[in-house]
C-alpha positions as CSV (number, residue, x, y, z in Angstrom):
1,M,0.0,0.0,0.0
2,S,1.3,3.4,-1.0
3,M,1.9,6.2,1.4
4,A,-0.8,8.4,-0.3
5,T,-3.3,5.6,0.1
6,A,-2.4,5.0,3.7
7,T,-2.8,8.6,4.6
8,N,-6.0,9.3,2.7
9,P,-8.3,8.4,5.6
10,Q,-6.3,10.6,7.9
11,I,-6.5,13.6,5.5
12,A,-10.3,13.1,5.1
13,T,-10.7,13.0,8.9
14,L,-8.6,16.2,9.2
15,L,-10.7,18.0,6.6
16,D,-13.9,16.9,8.4
17,E,-12.6,18.3,11.7
18,I,-11.6,21.6,10.0
19,Q,-15.1,21.9,8.4
20,S,-16.9,21.1,11.7
21,S,-14.8,23.6,13.6
22,N,-16.1,26.7,11.6
23,G,-17.2,29.4,13.9
24,R,-15.9,27.6,17.1
25,R,-13.5,29.2,19.6
26,D,-10.1,27.6,20.2
27,P,-10.3,26.0,23.7
28,R,-6.8,27.2,24.3
29,G,-7.7,30.9,24.0
30,D,-10.2,33.4,22.6
31,K,-8.9,33.1,19.0
32,Q,-11.4,32.3,16.3
33,T,-10.9,29.1,14.3
34,G,-12.1,27.9,10.9
35,A,-13.5,30.2,8.3
36,N,-14.4,32.9,10.9
37,A,-10.7,33.3,11.5
38,F,-10.7,35.5,8.4
39,L,-13.3,37.9,10.0
40,P,-11.8,40.8,12.0
41,A,-12.7,41.3,15.6
42,K,-16.3,42.7,15.8
43,M,-16.3,46.5,15.3
44,D,-18.6,49.1,16.8
45,V,-21.2,49.4,14.1
46,D,-24.6,51.0,13.9
47,S,-27.1,48.1,14.0
48,T,-29.7,50.4,12.3
49,T,-27.6,50.7,9.2
50,K,-29.6,49.4,6.2
51,I,-27.7,47.5,3.5
52,L,-29.2,46.3,0.2
53,I,-27.5,43.4,-1.5
54,I,-28.3,42.9,-5.2
55,D,-27.1,39.7,-6.9
56,D,-28.9,37.3,-9.2
57,E,-27.4,34.3,-7.3
58,P,-29.3,33.7,-4.1
59,I,-26.4,31.9,-2.5
60,N,-24.2,34.9,-3.0
61,V,-26.8,37.1,-1.3
62,K,-27.1,34.7,1.6
63,V,-23.3,34.5,2.1
64,C,-23.0,38.3,2.0
65,Q,-25.8,38.7,4.5
66,K,-24.2,36.1,6.8
67,Y,-20.9,37.9,6.9
68,L,-22.5,41.3,7.4
69,N,-24.7,40.0,10.2
70,E,-21.6,38.6,11.9
71,L,-20.0,42.1,11.6
72,G,-23.0,43.6,13.4
73,Y,-25.1,44.8,10.5
74,K,-28.5,43.4,11.2
75,R,-30.6,45.2,8.6
76,C,-29.4,43.5,5.4
77,I,-31.9,43.1,2.6
78,G,-31.3,40.7,-0.3
79,L,-32.6,41.1,-3.9
80,T,-32.1,38.7,-6.7
81,D,-34.4,40.3,-9.3
82,A,-32.3,43.1,-10.9
83,T,-35.4,44.5,-12.7
84,R,-36.7,45.6,-9.3
85,A,-33.5,47.2,-8.2
86,I,-34.3,50.9,-8.7
87,S,-37.8,50.7,-7.2
88,Q,-36.4,48.7,-4.2
89,I,-33.6,51.2,-3.7
90,A,-36.1,54.1,-3.9
91,E,-38.4,52.3,-1.4
92,E,-35.8,51.2,1.1
93,Q,-33.5,54.2,0.9
94,P,-30.5,52.1,2.1
95,D,-27.4,53.4,3.6
96,L,-25.3,51.2,1.3
97,V,-26.0,49.1,-1.8
98,I,-23.7,46.1,-2.6
99,L,-24.3,45.6,-6.3
100,D,-23.2,42.7,-8.6
101,V,-22.1,43.8,-12.0
102,M,-22.7,40.7,-14.1
103,M,-26.5,40.0,-14.0
104,P,-29.0,38.9,-16.7
105,V,-31.6,41.3,-18.2
106,V,-30.3,44.3,-16.3
107,S,-26.6,44.7,-15.5
108,G,-25.2,46.3,-12.5
109,V,-23.7,49.0,-14.7
110,D,-27.1,49.9,-16.0
111,I,-28.5,50.0,-12.4
112,L,-25.6,52.2,-11.3
113,R,-26.1,54.6,-14.2
114,Q,-29.8,55.0,-13.3
115,I,-29.1,55.5,-9.6
116,R,-26.6,58.3,-10.4
117,L,-29.1,60.0,-12.7
118,K,-31.8,60.3,-10.0
119,P,-31.3,63.2,-7.5
120,E,-33.2,61.3,-4.8
121,L,-30.9,58.3,-5.0
122,C,-27.5,59.6,-6.3
123,H,-26.2,60.2,-2.7
124,I,-26.4,56.5,-1.8
125,P,-22.9,54.8,-1.9
126,I,-22.5,51.8,-4.2
127,L,-20.1,48.9,-3.4
128,I,-19.5,47.0,-6.7
129,L,-19.4,43.2,-6.3
130,T,-17.8,41.5,-9.3
131,A,-15.8,38.4,-10.3
132,S,-14.5,40.3,-13.3
133,T,-11.0,41.7,-13.3
134,D,-11.5,43.5,-16.6
135,R,-9.9,46.9,-16.3
136,S,-12.4,48.6,-18.6
137,T,-15.4,47.4,-16.4
138,K,-13.7,48.8,-13.3
139,L,-13.0,52.2,-15.1
140,C,-16.6,52.3,-16.3
141,V,-18.2,51.8,-12.9
142,L,-15.7,54.3,-11.4
143,E,-16.7,56.9,-14.0
144,L,-20.4,56.2,-13.0
145,G,-19.7,56.9,-9.4
146,A,-19.0,53.6,-7.8
147,S,-17.8,54.0,-4.2
148,D,-15.5,50.9,-4.1
149,F,-15.1,47.3,-5.2
150,L,-15.4,43.8,-3.8
151,T,-14.2,40.8,-5.7
152,K,-16.1,37.5,-5.8
153,P,-16.0,35.2,-4.0
154,I,-16.3,37.6,-1.0
155,D,-13.3,37.7,1.3
156,P,-14.7,38.4,4.8
157,S,-11.5,40.2,5.9
158,E,-11.9,42.5,2.9
159,L,-15.6,43.0,3.2
160,A,-15.4,44.5,6.7
161,P,-13.1,47.5,6.1
162,R,-14.5,48.3,2.7
163,V,-18.1,48.5,4.1
164,R,-16.9,50.4,7.1
165,N,-14.9,52.9,5.0
166,V,-17.8,53.5,2.6
167,L,-20.3,54.0,5.5
168,T,-17.9,56.3,7.3
169,V,-17.6,58.6,4.2
170,K,-21.4,58.6,3.9
171,Q,-21.8,59.5,7.6
172,H,-19.5,62.5,7.1
173,Q,-21.4,63.5,4.1
174,D,-24.7,63.2,6.0
175,N,-23.3,65.2,8.8
176,L,-22.2,68.0,6.4
177,K,-25.6,68.0,4.8
178,N,-27.4,68.1,8.1
179,Y,-25.1,71.0,9.2
180,A,-25.8,72.8,5.9
181,D,-29.5,72.2,6.3
182,T,-29.4,73.5,9.8
183,L,-27.4,76.6,8.8
184,E,-29.7,77.2,5.9
185,A,-32.7,77.0,8.2
186,A,-31.1,79.5,10.6
187,V,-30.4,81.9,7.7
188,Q,-33.9,81.5,6.4
189,Q,-35.3,82.2,9.9
190,R,-33.2,85.3,10.3
191,T,-34.1,86.4,6.8
192,L,-37.8,86.0,7.7
193,E,-37.3,88.0,10.8
194,L,-35.5,90.8,9.0
195,E,-38.2,90.8,6.3
196,A,-40.9,91.0,8.9
197,S,-39.1,93.9,10.5
198,R,-38.7,95.7,7.2
199,Q,-42.4,95.2,6.4
200,D,-43.4,96.6,9.8
201,V,-41.2,99.7,9.2
202,I,-42.6,100.2,5.7
203,F,-46.1,99.8,6.8
204,C,-45.7,102.2,9.7
205,L,-44.2,104.8,7.5
206,A,-46.9,104.4,4.9
207,R,-49.7,104.5,7.5
208,A,-48.2,107.5,9.3
209,V,-48.2,109.5,6.1
210,E,-51.7,108.3,5.2
211,Y,-53.2,109.4,8.5
212,R,-52.7,113.0,7.4
213,D,-55.7,112.8,5.0
214,D,-57.2,109.3,5.8
215,V,-58.3,108.9,9.5
216,T,-58.3,105.1,9.2
217,G,-55.0,104.7,7.4
218,R,-56.3,101.7,5.5
219,H,-56.0,103.2,2.1
220,V,-52.4,102.1,1.8
221,E,-53.3,98.5,2.8
222,R,-56.0,98.3,0.1
223,V,-53.8,99.8,-2.6
224,G,-51.0,97.3,-1.8
225,Q,-53.5,94.4,-1.9
226,Y,-55.1,95.6,-5.1
227,A,-51.7,95.9,-6.7
228,G,-50.7,92.4,-5.7
229,I,-54.0,91.1,-7.1
230,I,-53.3,92.8,-10.4
231,G,-49.7,91.5,-10.5
232,R,-50.8,87.9,-10.0
233,A,-53.4,88.3,-12.7
234,L,-50.7,89.5,-15.0
235,G,-48.6,86.4,-14.2
236,M,-45.9,88.0,-12.1
237,E,-43.6,85.8,-10.1
238,E,-44.8,85.5,-6.5
239,A,-41.7,87.1,-5.0
240,R,-42.1,90.2,-7.2
241,V,-45.8,90.3,-6.3
242,R,-45.0,90.3,-2.6
243,M,-42.5,93.1,-3.2
244,L,-45.1,95.0,-5.2
245,E,-47.7,94.7,-2.4
246,Q,-45.2,96.4,0.0
247,A,-43.8,99.0,-2.3
248,A,-47.2,100.1,-3.5
249,Q,-48.1,101.1,0.1
250,L,-45.5,103.8,-0.1
251,H,-47.0,105.4,-3.3
252,D,-48.1,108.6,-1.5
253,V,-45.2,108.8,1.0
254,G,-44.4,112.2,-0.6
255,K,-47.5,113.7,1.0
256,V,-45.4,114.4,4.0
257,G,-44.1,117.4,2.1
258,I,-47.5,118.8,1.3
259,S,-49.1,121.4,3.6
260,D,-52.3,120.6,5.4
261,E,-54.1,123.6,3.7
262,V,-53.7,121.9,0.4
263,L,-53.9,118.2,1.4
264,L,-57.0,118.6,3.5
265,K,-58.8,121.2,1.4
266,P,-62.4,120.1,0.9
267,G,-63.0,122.1,-2.2
268,K,-61.4,122.3,-5.6
269,L,-57.7,123.1,-5.7
270,S,-56.4,126.2,-7.3
271,P,-53.8,125.8,-10.1
272,E,-51.1,126.8,-7.7
273,E,-52.4,124.3,-5.1
274,F,-52.7,121.6,-7.6
275,E,-49.1,122.2,-8.7
276,Q,-48.0,121.9,-5.1
277,M,-50.0,118.6,-4.8
278,Q,-48.3,117.2,-7.8
279,R,-45.0,117.6,-6.1
280,H,-45.8,114.7,-3.7
281,T,-44.7,112.3,-6.4
282,L,-41.2,113.9,-6.5
283,F,-41.1,114.1,-2.7
284,G,-42.0,110.4,-2.5
285,K,-39.2,109.4,-4.8
286,R,-36.7,111.5,-3.0
287,I,-37.7,110.0,0.4
288,V,-37.3,106.4,-0.6
289,E,-34.4,106.7,-3.1
290,R,-31.3,108.7,-2.6
291,M,-30.2,110.7,-5.7
292,G,-27.5,113.2,-6.3
293,D,-28.4,116.9,-6.0
294,H,-27.5,117.4,-9.7
295,E,-29.9,114.7,-10.8
296,W,-32.7,116.2,-8.8
297,A,-31.9,119.7,-10.1
298,K,-32.4,118.4,-13.6
299,L,-35.6,116.6,-12.6
300,R,-37.3,119.3,-10.5
301,Q,-35.6,122.3,-9.1
302,H,-38.1,122.6,-6.3
303,V,-37.5,119.1,-4.8
304,L,-36.2,119.8,-1.3
305,I,-38.4,117.9,1.1
306,G,-37.7,114.4,2.6
307,S,-34.3,114.1,1.1
308,R,-32.9,111.5,3.6
309,I,-35.8,109.9,5.5
310,L,-34.9,106.6,3.9
311,D,-31.4,106.3,2.6
312,V,-31.2,102.6,1.5
313,P,-30.1,102.8,-2.2
314,R,-29.4,99.1,-2.4
315,S,-32.8,97.9,-1.4
316,P,-34.8,96.5,-4.4
317,L,-38.0,97.1,-2.5
318,L,-37.3,100.8,-1.9
319,A,-36.1,101.1,-5.5
320,M,-39.5,99.8,-6.6
321,A,-41.2,102.0,-4.1
322,A,-39.4,105.0,-5.5
323,R,-40.5,104.2,-9.1
324,I,-44.1,103.9,-7.9
325,A,-44.0,107.1,-5.9
326,L,-42.7,109.0,-8.9
327,T,-44.9,107.5,-11.6
328,H,-48.2,106.4,-10.2
329,H,-49.8,109.6,-11.5
330,E,-48.4,109.2,-15.0
331,R,-51.1,108.5,-17.6
332,W,-51.0,105.9,-20.5
333,D,-51.7,108.8,-23.0
334,G,-48.8,110.9,-21.7
335,T,-50.9,113.6,-20.0
336,G,-50.0,112.7,-16.5
337,Y,-47.4,114.1,-14.1
338,P,-44.6,114.8,-13.1
339,L,-42.7,113.6,-16.1
340,G,-45.3,113.2,-18.8
341,L,-44.4,109.6,-19.6
342,A,-46.6,107.6,-21.9
343,G,-47.4,103.9,-22.6
344,E,-44.8,101.4,-21.6
345,D,-42.2,104.1,-20.8
346,I,-44.1,104.2,-17.5
347,P,-42.7,101.5,-15.2
348,L,-45.1,98.5,-14.9
349,E,-45.4,98.9,-11.1
350,G,-46.3,102.5,-11.6
351,R,-49.1,101.6,-14.1
352,I,-50.4,98.9,-11.8
353,T,-50.5,101.2,-8.7
354,A,-52.2,103.9,-10.7
355,V,-55.2,101.6,-11.3
356,A,-55.2,100.4,-7.6
357,D,-54.9,104.0,-6.3
358,V,-57.6,105.5,-8.4
359,F,-60.0,102.7,-7.7
360,D,-59.5,103.1,-4.0
361,A,-59.8,106.9,-4.2
362,L,-63.1,106.5,-6.1
363,S,-64.5,104.0,-3.7
364,S,-63.5,105.8,-0.5
365,R,-64.6,108.9,1.3
366,R,-62.3,111.9,0.8
367,P,-62.4,115.5,2.1
368,Y,-63.6,116.6,-1.3
369,K,-66.1,113.7,-2.2
370,P,-68.2,110.9,-0.9
371,P,-67.5,107.3,-1.8
372,Y,-68.8,106.1,-5.2
373,P,-70.7,102.9,-5.6
374,V,-68.6,99.9,-6.6
375,D,-70.3,99.5,-10.1
376,K,-69.5,103.2,-10.8
377,C,-65.9,102.8,-9.7
378,F,-65.4,99.8,-12.1
379,E,-67.2,101.7,-14.9
380,I,-64.8,104.7,-14.5
381,I,-61.7,102.5,-14.5
382,T,-63.0,100.7,-17.7
383,V,-63.8,104.0,-19.5
384,E,-60.3,105.3,-18.7
385,S,-58.7,102.3,-20.2
386,G,-56.4,103.4,-23.0
387,S,-56.3,107.0,-21.9
388,H,-55.5,107.1,-18.2
389,F,-54.6,103.5,-17.7
390,D,-52.8,100.6,-19.5
391,P,-55.5,98.5,-21.2
392,D,-53.9,95.2,-20.2
393,I,-53.7,96.2,-16.6
394,V,-57.4,97.3,-16.6
395,A,-58.3,94.0,-18.2
396,A,-56.4,92.1,-15.4
397,F,-58.0,94.3,-12.8
398,I,-61.6,93.8,-14.1
399,S,-61.0,90.0,-14.3
400,Q,-60.4,89.9,-10.6
401,R,-63.5,91.9,-9.6
402,E,-64.7,89.4,-7.1
403,L,-61.4,89.3,-5.3
404,I,-61.1,93.1,-5.4
405,V,-64.5,93.6,-3.9
406,Q,-63.8,91.0,-1.1
407,T,-60.5,92.8,-0.3
408,Q,-62.4,96.1,-0.2
409,I,-64.8,94.5,2.4
410,D,-62.0,92.9,4.4
411,L,-60.1,96.2,4.7
412,A,-63.0,98.6,4.9
413,D,-62.5,101.8,6.8
414,Q,-63.6,101.8,10.4
415,A,-65.9,104.6,11.5
């Protein structure tokens, strides 16, 4: 009998013992024996980490799940149907995807490409599982954003650090995103607070001026709301509409420069008094927008009032308010004041506020007139389309009649 034949039973017995010892501890110490000797000592891992394993071979999925479980990752989901990969990833939102490359019907490369094209999934790290050593395949998946590689069959000692490293990077990215989100939320909150403060100041200024000839001060509120309604009907962006609602409230801020004798006169104004009243448009622009003395001298030599009440030249809101204050008495046919602008040379916000202001003046009590009925007010606005007012703005205003009337009711003057 040969030596090989004599020793075969001994070799077989030894192999059986090795196989049966998998996962057991060495009685002489705490050292692992068998296949588990390849696994590193158990690391501190987050047991809530969710890992999705995609492989068309069920045995490969089970082996990977077993190794990950032994490492402490308890939420390991297996998927063998590659056609369901994207929907499963979207549903589970895993912390990590372990993805086989070579699969029938849908390859891992195709799945990776789709993941990286979807904003809601592209942040998920992908660990590529492949038996291929083809350089072009590796370059391809790297170009598509693969996080790392694992070769098949899986080496447990390699699996642990690669999974750990990929998840560590993701955790840092998540922390940065959370910090950015928190910072953005804080900035937004501060912005909202500043915006609210600015709105309060603007409204207080507008109402303080309006109290001079309107005992309720609600005229400015209504004009702002009417202007916003028109802006929306014209298709303006909501941010610009909100700005318009605020800026339109400052349309008559220049009244601060008009004497009470003229502003509160119940009868018809004389030509000299009307000329003085017209100046409130220039005063208003001067109040909310700082201009050089030379520019004002060219525009109106008599502009001297309210030069520095609001000195915020970089504010888009106050820049709009200045345009409105200056041009809300211009007329579509060019017969308005103070500049005699016509048609689209009049800024859009000025044309909008003109309709809102006149409608409210018609429908409200004034020292020189009682309020007109609503139908009469709409009729006058319609008749003046094409002469006093921009026809498109009048059409937008008329189309919102129900909302205009409701706003008039909600913001009615209090006795």
